[in-house]
C-alpha positions as CSV (number, residue, x, y, z in Angstrom):
1,M,-2.8,11.9,21.9
2,K,-2.2,8.4,20.9
3,L,-4.4,6.1,18.8
4,R,-3.7,2.5,18.1
5,L,-5.4,0.7,15.2
6,N,-5.4,-3.0,14.4
7,K,-3.9,-3.3,11.0
8,K,-6.3,-6.1,10.1
9,V,-9.2,-3.6,9.9
10,L,-7.3,-1.3,7.5
11,K,-7.8,-1.9,3.8
12,E,-4.5,-0.2,2.8
13,N,-1.0,0.3,4.1
14,S,-0.2,3.0,6.6
15,V,0.9,5.7,4.1
16,Q,-2.2,5.1,2.0
17,F,-4.5,5.2,5.1
18,M,-3.0,8.5,6.3
19,R,-3.4,10.0,2.8
20,Q,-7.0,8.9,2.8
21,A,-7.4,10.6,6.1
22,G,-6.2,13.9,4.5
23,Y,-2.6,13.8,5.7
24,S,0.5,14.5,3.7
25,F,3.9,12.8,4.2
26,I,6.3,15.4,5.4
27,R,9.4,13.7,6.5
28,G,11.3,10.5,5.8
29,I,11.3,7.7,8.2
30,V,13.0,8.7,11.5
31,G,13.9,5.6,13.4
32,E,10.7,3.6,13.0
33,E,8.3,6.6,12.7
34,M,6.9,8.4,9.7
35,S,5.7,12.0,10.0
36,F,2.5,13.4,8.4
37,E,0.6,16.7,8.5
38,R,-2.9,17.9,7.9
39,P,-3.1,21.7,7.8
40,L,-6.2,23.4,9.1
41,A,-5.7,26.7,7.1
42,A,-4.4,27.7,3.7
43,N,-1.1,29.0,5.1
44,G,-0.3,25.6,6.7
45,W,-0.8,26.6,10.3
46,P,-2.3,25.4,12.6
47,R,-1.9,21.8,11.5
48,F,-2.4,18.4,12.9
49,H,1.0,16.6,13.1
50,A,1.1,12.8,13.4
51,Y,4.0,10.5,14.0
52,V,3.1,7.0,12.7
53,K,4.7,3.8,13.7
54,E,3.9,0.4,12.3
55,D,4.5,-3.1,13.5
56,D,3.2,-6.5,12.4
57,N,-0.2,-6.1,13.9
58,E,-0.7,-2.4,14.9
59,L,-0.6,1.1,13.5
60,S,0.3,3.6,16.3
61,I,-0.6,7.2,15.6
62,N,0.8,9.9,18.0
63,L,-1.1,13.1,17.2
64,H,-0.7,16.7,18.3
65,L,-1.7,20.1,17.0
66,D,1.0,22.6,16.0
67,Q,-0.4,26.1,16.5
68,K,2.4,27.9,14.6
69,R,5.6,27.3,12.8
70,P,8.9,27.5,14.8
71,S,9.8,31.1,15.7
72,Y,13.4,30.9,14.5
73,A,15.7,28.8,12.4
74,G,16.8,25.5,14.1
75,A,14.0,25.7,16.7
76,S,11.6,22.9,17.3
77,A,9.2,24.8,19.6
78,H,5.9,25.2,17.9
79,S,3.2,25.9,20.6
80,G,2.0,22.3,20.3
81,E,-1.2,21.0,21.9
82,Y,-1.4,17.4,23.0
83,D,-4.9,17.1,24.2
84,G,-8.2,18.9,23.9
85,E,-11.5,18.8,22.1
86,L,-10.1,19.4,18.6
87,L,-7.7,16.5,19.0
88,N,-10.4,14.3,20.4
89,E,-12.6,15.1,17.3
90,E,-9.7,14.3,15.0
91,I,-9.0,11.0,16.7
92,E,-12.7,10.0,16.3
93,R,-12.6,11.0,12.6
94,I,-9.6,8.8,12.0
95,K,-11.3,5.9,13.9
96,L,-14.3,6.2,11.7
97,L,-12.2,6.1,8.6
98,A,-10.5,3.0,9.8
99,K,-13.8,1.3,10.2
100,S,-15.2,2.3,6.7
């Protein structure tokens, strides 16, 4: 799921905003995207995984839910979900944080 936020409504930069939303920075910048996670359980899985891209006027958040860690070394498959009620709720939560 994608969410676009006008940067003018945010009170902080993109990394600070994602931290305020409960996300941790998990990877360096890949191309123009940063990667963040918000685990839903103590063992880290499932987790919300967000790719964040920033331009002059907009913060673009591409969000999905990783159900489990990759099954074997070098694999990127993770049983990801890209839509559904839980993702809709998370998008709405992020929107509310942007407005506050």
